Biopython code that builds the backbone (N, CA, C, O; Angstrom):
import numpy as np
from Bio.PDB.StructureBuilder import StructureBuilder

atoms = [
    (1, "UNK", "N", (-45.107, 7.153, -31.151)),
    (1, "UNK", "CA", (-45.072, 5.727, -29.468)),
    (1, "UNK", "C", (-43.812, 6.819, -28.905)),
    (1, "UNK", "O", (-42.808, 6.893, -29.614)),
    (2, "UNK", "N", (-43.870, 7.596, -27.726)),
    (2, "UNK", "CA", (-43.488, 7.725, -27.053)),
    (2, "UNK", "C", (-42.069, 6.602, -26.325)),
    (2, "UNK", "O", (-42.461, 5.745, -25.533)),
    (3, "UNK", "N", (-41.005, 6.641, -26.528)),
    (3, "UNK", "CA", (-40.053, 5.818, -26.025)),
    (3, "UNK", "C", (-39.218, 6.967, -24.389)),
    (3, "UNK", "O", (-39.092, 8.188, -24.294)),
    (4, "UNK", "N", (-38.733, 5.541, -23.137)),
    (4, "UNK", "CA", (-37.916, 6.577, -22.680)),
    (4, "UNK", "C", (-36.750, 5.903, -22.782)),
    (4, "UNK", "O", (-36.587, 5.141, -23.735)),
    (5, "UNK", "N", (-35.684, 6.092, -21.744)),
    (5, "UNK", "CA", (-34.294, 5.377, -21.926)),
    (5, "UNK", "C", (-33.726, 5.540, -20.266)),
    (5, "UNK", "O", (-33.938, 6.502, -19.528)),
    (6, "UNK", "N", (-33.298, 4.855, -20.090)),
    (6, "UNK", "CA", (-32.896, 3.937, -18.452)),
    (6, "UNK", "C", (-32.019, 3.292, -18.562)),
    (6, "UNK", "O", (-31.628, 2.824, -19.632)),
    (7, "UNK", "N", (-31.498, 3.117, -17.438)),
    (7, "UNK", "CA", (-29.749, 2.516, -17.532)),
    (7, "UNK", "C", (-30.654, 1.039, -16.144)),
    (7, "UNK", "O", (-31.631, 1.039, -15.396)),
    (8, "UNK", "N", (-29.433, -0.062, -16.562)),
    (8, "UNK", "CA", (-30.546, -1.004, -15.839)),
    (8, "UNK", "C", (-30.148, -1.202, -14.482)),
    (8, "UNK", "O", (-29.941, -2.393, -14.714)),
    (9, "UNK", "N", (-30.003, -1.151, -13.883)),
    (9, "UNK", "CA", (-29.376, -1.074, -12.095)),
    (9, "UNK", "C", (-29.555, -2.859, -11.114)),
    (9, "UNK", "O", (-28.862, -3.097, -10.125)),
    (10, "UNK", "N", (-30.582, -3.864, -11.671)),
    (10, "UNK", "CA", (-30.474, -4.493, -11.034)),
    (10, "UNK", "C", (-31.487, -6.028, -11.783)),
    (10, "UNK", "O", (-32.645, -6.115, -12.191)),
    (11, "UNK", "N", (-30.846, -6.594, -11.722)),
    (11, "UNK", "CA", (-31.598, -8.344, -12.316)),
    (11, "UNK", "C", (-31.809, -9.231, -11.812)),
    (11, "UNK", "O", (-30.848, -9.879, -11.397)),
    (12, "UNK", "N", (-33.674, -9.908, -11.499)),
    (12, "UNK", "CA", (-33.044, -10.758, -10.667)),
    (12, "UNK", "C", (-34.373, -11.378, -11.620)),
    (12, "UNK", "O", (-35.468, -10.932, -11.965)),
    (13, "UNK", "N", (-33.356, -13.099, -11.898)),
    (13, "UNK", "CA", (-33.598, -13.558, -12.918)),
    (13, "UNK", "C", (-34.819, -14.655, -12.699)),
    (13, "UNK", "O", (-34.300, -15.384, -13.544)),
    (14, "UNK", "N", (-35.874, -15.334, -12.339)),
    (14, "UNK", "CA", (-36.611, -16.079, -12.512)),
    (14, "UNK", "C", (-36.918, -17.100, -12.847)),
    (14, "UNK", "O", (-37.074, -17.034, -14.066)),
    (15, "UNK", "N", (-37.271, -18.839, -12.224)),
    (15, "UNK", "CA", (-37.506, -19.735, -12.995)),
    (15, "UNK", "C", (-37.655, -20.171, -13.917)),
    (15, "UNK", "O", (-37.117, -21.211, -14.298)),
    (16, "UNK", "N", (-38.841, -19.137, -14.857)),
    (16, "UNK", "CA", (-39.880, -18.867, -15.376)),
    (16, "UNK", "C", (-38.688, -19.038, -16.989)),
    (16, "UNK", "O", (-37.731, -18.324, -17.288)),
    (17, "UNK", "N", (-39.315, -20.370, -17.804)),
    (17, "UNK", "CA", (-38.454, -20.245, -19.324)),
    (17, "UNK", "C", (-39.441, -20.634, -20.056)),
    (17, "UNK", "O", (-40.609, -20.480, -19.699)),
    (18, "UNK", "N", (-39.177, -21.057, -20.909)),
    (18, "UNK", "CA", (-39.257, -21.614, -22.006)),
    (18, "UNK", "C", (-38.684, -21.423, -23.411)),
    (18, "UNK", "O", (-37.871, -20.514, -23.579)),
    (19, "UNK", "N", (-39.006, -22.128, -24.332)),
    (19, "UNK", "CA", (-38.431, -22.131, -25.731)),
    (19, "UNK", "C", (-38.999, -22.348, -26.765)),
    (19, "UNK", "O", (-39.776, -23.235, -27.117)),
    (20, "UNK", "N", (-38.432, -21.196, -27.418)),
    (20, "UNK", "CA", (-38.987, -20.714, -28.507)),
    (20, "UNK", "C", (-39.225, -21.762, -30.050)),
    (20, "UNK", "O", (-38.454, -22.696, -29.830)),
    (21, "UNK", "N", (-39.641, -21.933, -30.917)),
    (21, "UNK", "CA", (-39.311, -22.212, -32.323)),
    (21, "UNK", "C", (-37.684, -23.256, -32.628)),
    (21, "UNK", "O", (-37.349, -24.413, -32.880)),
    (22, "UNK", "N", (-37.035, -21.787, -32.370)),
    (22, "UNK", "CA", (-35.163, -22.124, -32.465)),
    (22, "UNK", "C", (-35.063, -22.606, -31.932)),
    (22, "UNK", "O", (-35.160, -23.745, -32.389)),
    (23, "UNK", "N", (-34.789, -22.586, -30.529)),
    (23, "UNK", "CA", (-34.680, -23.750, -29.846)),
    (23, "UNK", "C", (-33.741, -22.862, -29.093)),
    (23, "UNK", "O", (-32.707, -23.344, -28.632)),
    (24, "UNK", "N", (-34.094, -21.322, -28.903)),
    (24, "UNK", "CA", (-33.434, -20.481, -28.045)),
    (24, "UNK", "C", (-34.196, -20.548, -26.190)),
    (24, "UNK", "O", (-35.376, -20.552, -25.839)),
    (25, "UNK", "N", (-33.196, -20.580, -25.549)),
    (25, "UNK", "CA", (-34.582, -20.657, -24.081)),
    (25, "UNK", "C", (-34.045, -19.083, -23.314)),
    (25, "UNK", "O", (-32.936, -18.639, -23.017)),
    (26, "UNK", "N", (-35.606, -18.495, -23.178)),
    (26, "UNK", "CA", (-35.969, -17.339, -23.111)),
    (26, "UNK", "C", (-36.674, -17.389, -21.163)),
    (26, "UNK", "O", (-37.660, -18.022, -20.785)),
    (27, "UNK", "N", (-35.649, -16.404, -20.203)),
    (27, "UNK", "CA", (-36.263, -16.328, -19.177)),
    (27, "UNK", "C", (-36.863, -15.522, -18.170)),
    (27, "UNK", "O", (-36.136, -15.264, -17.212)),
    (28, "UNK", "N", (-37.849, -15.131, -18.162)),
    (28, "UNK", "CA", (-38.828, -14.150, -17.138)),
    (28, "UNK", "C", (-37.804, -13.586, -15.919)),
    (28, "UNK", "O", (-37.588, -14.073, -14.810)),
    (29, "UNK", "N", (-37.170, -12.175, -16.656)),
    (29, "UNK", "CA", (-36.367, -10.992, -15.113)),
    (29, "UNK", "C", (-37.924, -10.602, -15.144)),
    (29, "UNK", "O", (-38.999, -10.817, -15.705)),
    (30, "UNK", "N", (-37.153, -9.739, -13.950)),
    (30, "UNK", "CA", (-38.124, -8.746, -13.340)),
    (30, "UNK", "C", (-36.346, -7.947, -13.403)),
    (30, "UNK", "O", (-35.367, -8.693, -13.367)),
    (31, "UNK", "N", (-36.172, -6.410, -13.496)),
    (31, "UNK", "CA", (-35.361, -5.583, -14.301)),
    (31, "UNK", "C", (-35.390, -4.243, -13.797)),
    (31, "UNK", "O", (-36.170, -3.400, -14.238)),
    (32, "UNK", "N", (-34.386, -3.978, -12.693)),
    (32, "UNK", "CA", (-34.619, -2.615, -12.048)),
    (32, "UNK", "C", (-34.596, -1.588, -12.846)),
    (32, "UNK", "O", (-33.535, -1.856, -13.409)),
    (33, "UNK", "N", (-34.944, -0.616, -13.335)),
    (33, "UNK", "CA", (-34.115, 0.188, -13.847)),
    (33, "UNK", "C", (-34.635, 1.513, -12.979)),
    (33, "UNK", "O", (-35.614, 1.671, -12.250)),
    (34, "UNK", "N", (-33.187, 2.684, -13.513)),
    (34, "UNK", "CA", (-33.203, 4.079, -13.884)),
    (34, "UNK", "C", (-33.778, 5.005, -14.830)),
    (34, "UNK", "O", (-33.191, 5.362, -15.852)),
    (35, "UNK", "N", (-34.694, 5.313, -14.556)),
    (35, "UNK", "CA", (-35.338, 6.463, -15.634)),
    (35, "UNK", "C", (-34.301, 7.620, -15.968)),
    (35, "UNK", "O", (-34.351, 8.498, -15.107)),
    (36, "UNK", "N", (-33.045, 7.961, -17.332)),
    (36, "UNK", "CA", (-32.582, 8.997, -17.011)),
    (36, "UNK", "C", (-33.236, 9.802, -19.048)),
    (36, "UNK", "O", (-32.996, 10.929, -19.482)),
    (37, "UNK", "N", (-33.641, 9.218, -19.410)),
    (37, "UNK", "CA", (-34.612, 10.750, -20.207)),
    (37, "UNK", "C", (-35.166, 9.855, -21.378)),
    (37, "UNK", "O", (-35.244, 8.640, -21.561)),
    (38, "UNK", "N", (-35.476, 10.847, -22.007)),
    (38, "UNK", "CA", (-36.619, 10.222, -23.114)),
    (38, "UNK", "C", (-36.060, 10.797, -24.660)),
    (38, "UNK", "O", (-35.111, 11.468, -25.067)),
    (39, "UNK", "N", (-37.193, 10.138, -25.216)),
    (39, "UNK", "CA", (-37.321, 10.565, -26.795)),
    (39, "UNK", "C", (-37.466, 12.137, -26.930)),
    (39, "UNK", "O", (-37.986, 12.873, -26.091)),
    (40, "UNK", "N", (-36.884, 12.535, -28.199)),
    (40, "UNK", "CA", (-37.273, 13.717, -29.025)),
    (40, "UNK", "C", (-38.930, 13.558, -29.089)),
    (40, "UNK", "O", (-39.547, 14.623, -29.062)),
    (41, "UNK", "N", (-39.672, 12.391, -29.167)),
    (41, "UNK", "CA", (-41.357, 12.307, -29.754)),
    (41, "UNK", "C", (-41.468, 12.286, -28.493)),
    (41, "UNK", "O", (-42.660, 11.990, -28.407)),
    (42, "UNK", "N", (-40.976, 12.415, -27.071)),
    (42, "UNK", "CA", (-41.864, 12.741, -25.851)),
    (42, "UNK", "C", (-42.705, 13.574, -25.628)),
    (42, "UNK", "O", (-42.034, 14.585, -25.838)),
    (43, "UNK", "N", (-43.843, 13.986, -25.313)),
    (43, "UNK", "CA", (-44.949, 15.298, -25.476)),
    (43, "UNK", "C", (-44.454, 15.751, -23.757)),
    (43, "UNK", "O", (-43.990, 16.808, -23.330)),
    (44, "UNK", "N", (-44.640, 15.020, -23.362)),
    (44, "UNK", "CA", (-44.914, 15.386, -21.627)),
    (44, "UNK", "C", (-44.064, 16.098, -20.620)),
    (44, "UNK", "O", (-43.752, 15.656, -19.514)),
    (45, "UNK", "N", (-43.842, 16.859, -20.958)),
    (45, "UNK", "CA", (-42.693, 17.615, -20.048)),
    (45, "UNK", "C", (-42.969, 17.145, -18.585)),
    (45, "UNK", "O", (-42.381, 16.338, -17.865)),
    (46, "UNK", "N", (-43.801, 17.739, -18.443)),
    (46, "UNK", "CA", (-44.041, 17.414, -16.583)),
    (46, "UNK", "C", (-44.099, 15.687, -16.388)),
    (46, "UNK", "O", (-43.967, 15.110, -15.309)),
    (47, "UNK", "N", (-44.292, 15.142, -17.496)),
    (47, "UNK", "CA", (-44.288, 13.301, -16.807)),
    (47, "UNK", "C", (-43.114, 13.645, -16.262)),
    (47, "UNK", "O", (-42.870, 13.878, -15.078)),
    (48, "UNK", "N", (-42.019, 13.673, -17.686)),
    (48, "UNK", "CA", (-41.110, 13.115, -17.326)),
    (48, "UNK", "C", (-40.292, 13.741, -16.560)),
    (48, "UNK", "O", (-39.436, 13.131, -15.919)),
    (49, "UNK", "N", (-40.495, 15.645, -16.489)),
    (49, "UNK", "CA", (-39.525, 15.369, -15.212)),
    (49, "UNK", "C", (-40.198, 14.733, -13.921)),
    (49, "UNK", "O", (-39.246, 14.748, -13.141)),
    (50, "UNK", "N", (-40.864, 14.392, -13.491)),
    (50, "UNK", "CA", (-41.421, 13.718, -12.856)),
    (50, "UNK", "C", (-40.763, 12.240, -12.281)),
    (50, "UNK", "O", (-40.639, 11.856, -11.118)),
    (51, "UNK", "N", (-40.318, 11.438, -13.821)),
    (51, "UNK", "CA", (-39.981, 9.924, -13.913)),
    (51, "UNK", "C", (-37.785, 10.233, -13.442)),
    (51, "UNK", "O", (-37.127, 9.749, -12.521)),
    (52, "UNK", "N", (-37.432, 11.026, -14.372)),
    (52, "UNK", "CA", (-36.007, 11.360, -14.211)),
    (52, "UNK", "C", (-35.568, 11.193, -12.959)),
    (52, "UNK", "O", (-36.044, 11.815, -12.009)),
    (53, "UNK", "N", (-34.367, 10.103, -12.833)),
    (53, "UNK", "CA", (-34.278, 9.846, -11.806)),
    (53, "UNK", "C", (-34.902, 8.286, -11.108)),
    (53, "UNK", "O", (-34.158, 7.459, -10.582)),
    (54, "UNK", "N", (-36.119, 8.155, -11.216)),
    (54, "UNK", "CA", (-37.248, 7.130, -11.147)),
    (54, "UNK", "C", (-36.618, 5.851, -11.038)),
    (54, "UNK", "O", (-36.364, 5.489, -12.187)),
    (55, "UNK", "N", (-36.221, 4.944, -10.164)),
    (55, "UNK", "CA", (-36.354, 3.213, -10.355)),
    (55, "UNK", "C", (-37.534, 2.784, -9.671)),
    (55, "UNK", "O", (-38.251, 2.870, -8.674)),
    (56, "UNK", "N", (-37.268, 2.158, -11.037)),
    (56, "UNK", "CA", (-39.162, 1.310, -11.170)),
    (56, "UNK", "C", (-38.480, -0.212, -11.232)),
    (56, "UNK", "O", (-37.291, -0.426, -10.993)),
    (57, "UNK", "N", (-39.310, -1.074, -11.543)),
    (57, "UNK", "CA", (-39.322, -2.472, -11.812)),
    (57, "UNK", "C", (-40.296, -3.116, -13.643)),
    (57, "UNK", "O", (-41.404, -3.117, -14.180)),
    (58, "UNK", "N", (-39.160, -3.462, -13.827)),
    (58, "UNK", "CA", (-40.225, -3.554, -15.683)),
    (58, "UNK", "C", (-39.960, -5.599, -15.141)),
    (58, "UNK", "O", (-39.262, -6.074, -14.245)),
    (59, "UNK", "N", (-40.859, -6.283, -16.155)),
    (59, "UNK", "CA", (-40.243, -7.534, -16.218)),
    (59, "UNK", "C", (-40.647, -7.355, -18.114)),
    (59, "UNK", "O", (-41.621, -6.916, -18.725)),
    (60, "UNK", "N", (-39.216, -8.003, -18.561)),
    (60, "UNK", "CA", (-39.184, -8.743, -19.477)),
    (60, "UNK", "C", (-38.616, -9.999, -19.495)),
    (60, "UNK", "O", (-38.295, -10.629, -18.487)),
    (61, "UNK", "N", (-38.460, -10.456, -20.910)),
    (61, "UNK", "CA", (-38.109, -12.008, -21.362)),
    (61, "UNK", "C", (-36.485, -11.977, -21.853)),
    (61, "UNK", "O", (-36.335, -11.799, -23.062)),
    (62, "UNK", "N", (-35.756, -12.069, -21.372)),
    (62, "UNK", "CA", (-33.999, -12.113, -22.062)),
    (62, "UNK", "C", (-33.943, -13.785, -21.836)),
    (62, "UNK", "O", (-34.260, -14.695, -21.069)),
    (63, "UNK", "N", (-33.201, -13.420, -23.282)),
    (63, "UNK", "CA", (-32.731, -14.771, -24.086)),
    (63, "UNK", "C", (-30.975, -14.788, -24.121)),
    (63, "UNK", "O", (-30.480, -15.894, -23.905)),
    (64, "UNK", "N", (-30.067, -13.699, -24.364)),
    (64, "UNK", "CA", (-28.986, -12.991, -24.202)),
    (64, "UNK", "C", (-28.820, -12.382, -22.956)),
    (64, "UNK", "O", (-29.750, -12.098, -22.202)),
    (65, "UNK", "N", (-27.317, -12.125, -22.682)),
    (65, "UNK", "CA", (-26.726, -11.357, -22.104)),
    (65, "UNK", "C", (-27.265, -10.009, -22.002)),
    (65, "UNK", "O", (-27.538, -9.388, -20.975)),
    (66, "UNK", "N", (-27.354, -9.722, -22.960)),
    (66, "UNK", "CA", (-27.450, -8.038, -23.155)),
    (66, "UNK", "C", (-28.305, -8.254, -23.207)),
    (66, "UNK", "O", (-28.346, -8.621, -24.381)),
    (67, "UNK", "N", (-29.168, -8.357, -22.879)),
    (67, "UNK", "CA", (-31.477, -8.295, -22.415)),
    (67, "UNK", "C", (-31.209, -8.148, -21.217)),
    (67, "UNK", "O", (-32.257, -8.302, -20.590)),
    (68, "UNK", "N", (-30.411, -7.942, -20.577)),
    (68, "UNK", "CA", (-30.210, -7.972, -19.166)),
    (68, "UNK", "C", (-28.718, -7.896, -17.891)),
    (68, "UNK", "O", (-28.379, -8.275, -16.770)),
    (69, "UNK", "N", (-28.256, -7.119, -19.077)),
    (69, "UNK", "CA", (-26.824, -6.953, -18.481)),
    (69, "UNK", "C", (-26.990, -4.971, -17.818)),
    (69, "UNK", "O", (-27.382, -3.924, -18.334)),
    (70, "UNK", "N", (-26.212, -5.531, -15.930)),
    (70, "UNK", "CA", (-26.342, -3.962, -15.558)),
    (70, "UNK", "C", (-25.593, -3.851, -15.772)),
    (70, "UNK", "O", (-24.637, -4.604, -15.958)),
    (71, "UNK", "N", (-25.883, -1.919, -15.881)),
    (71, "UNK", "CA", (-25.579, -0.820, -16.697)),
    (71, "UNK", "C", (-25.458, -0.820, -18.148)),
    (71, "UNK", "O", (-24.518, -0.208, -18.657)),
    (72, "UNK", "N", (-26.288, -1.428, -18.858)),
    (72, "UNK", "CA", (-26.660, -1.073, -20.056)),
    (72, "UNK", "C", (-27.673, -0.548, -20.129)),
    (72, "UNK", "O", (-28.576, -0.650, -19.298)),
    (73, "UNK", "N", (-27.708, 0.438, -21.647)),
    (73, "UNK", "CA", (-28.947, 1.464, -21.717)),
    (73, "UNK", "C", (-30.694, 0.546, -22.363)),
    (73, "UNK", "O", (-30.733, -0.384, -23.169)),
    (74, "UNK", "N", (-31.403, 0.939, -21.961)),
    (74, "UNK", "CA", (-32.805, 0.537, -22.350)),
    (74, "UNK", "C", (-33.127, 0.984, -23.240)),
    (74, "UNK", "O", (-32.361, 1.550, -24.021)),
    (75, "UNK", "N", (-34.738, 0.831, -23.449)),
    (75, "UNK", "CA", (-35.734, 1.736, -24.480)),
    (75, "UNK", "C", (-37.121, 1.093, -23.623)),
    (75, "UNK", "O", (-37.354, -0.107, -23.772)),
    (76, "UNK", "N", (-37.761, 1.676, -22.991)),
    (76, "UNK", "CA", (-39.281, 1.285, -22.782)),
    (76, "UNK", "C", (-40.110, 2.012, -23.350)),
    (76, "UNK", "O", (-39.859, 2.985, -24.060)),
    (77, "UNK", "N", (-41.526, 1.420, -22.964)),
    (77, "UNK", "CA", (-42.310, 1.854, -23.845)),
    (77, "UNK", "C", (-42.795, 2.752, -22.585)),
    (77, "UNK", "O", (-42.418, 2.607, -21.422)),
    (78, "UNK", "N", (-43.718, 3.712, -23.076)),
    (78, "UNK", "CA", (-44.829, 3.999, -21.731)),
    (78, "UNK", "C", (-45.585, 3.197, -21.093)),
    (78, "UNK", "O", (-45.886, 3.311, -19.905)),
    (79, "UNK", "N", (-46.048, 2.068, -22.070)),
    (79, "UNK", "CA", (-47.128, 0.838, -21.625)),
    (79, "UNK", "C", (-47.025, 0.140, -20.611)),
    (79, "UNK", "O", (-47.847, -0.281, -19.798)),
    (80, "UNK", "N", (-45.097, -0.023, -20.805)),
    (80, "UNK", "CA", (-44.183, -0.698, -18.880)),
    (80, "UNK", "C", (-44.723, -0.490, -18.627)),
    (80, "UNK", "O", (-45.701, -1.226, -18.493)),
    (81, "UNK", "N", (-44.696, 1.023, -18.196)),
    (81, "UNK", "CA", (-45.108, 2.181, -17.274)),
    (81, "UNK", "C", (-46.181, 1.819, -15.924)),
    (81, "UNK", "O", (-46.311, 1.522, -14.737)),
    (82, "UNK", "N", (-46.920, 2.193, -17.505)),
    (82, "UNK", "CA", (-48.263, 2.312, -16.839)),
    (82, "UNK", "C", (-48.660, 0.852, -15.723)),
    (82, "UNK", "O", (-49.468, 1.102, -14.828)),
    (83, "UNK", "N", (-48.231, -0.260, -15.780)),
    (83, "UNK", "CA", (-48.672, -1.339, -14.992)),
    (83, "UNK", "C", (-48.390, -1.082, -13.876)),
    (83, "UNK", "O", (-49.065, -1.469, -12.923)),
    (84, "UNK", "N", (-47.203, -0.289, -13.757)),
    (84, "UNK", "CA", (-46.600, 0.000, -12.227)),
    (84, "UNK", "C", (-47.455, 0.593, -11.067)),
    (84, "UNK", "O", (-46.949, 0.782, -9.961)),
]
sb = StructureBuilder()
sb.init_structure("model")
sb.init_model(0)
sb.init_chain("A")
sb.init_seg("    ")
for serial, (resi, resn, name, xyz) in enumerate(atoms, 1):
    if name == "N":
        sb.init_residue(resn, " ", resi, " ")
    sb.init_atom(name, np.array(xyz, "f"), 0.0, 1.0, " ", f" {name:<3s}", serial, name[0])
structure = sb.get_structure()
């Protein structure tokens, strides 16, 4: 499975939350990222060149501060971008 690398540039926390069976509170966040590269297994070089430098918003559930820390690197599945 191909993966993209991105840097978190902005985080908007929503009011939607839930608690799992371990009493961890998860909050739905809209995370804006800038795509900076891809894994070595990424096959579509033309697509990668169009994506690098683009800023996109994704939705993820965050429980800990490192899940949504501005400036941190995250890995995206290509499927996460297909809904945009």
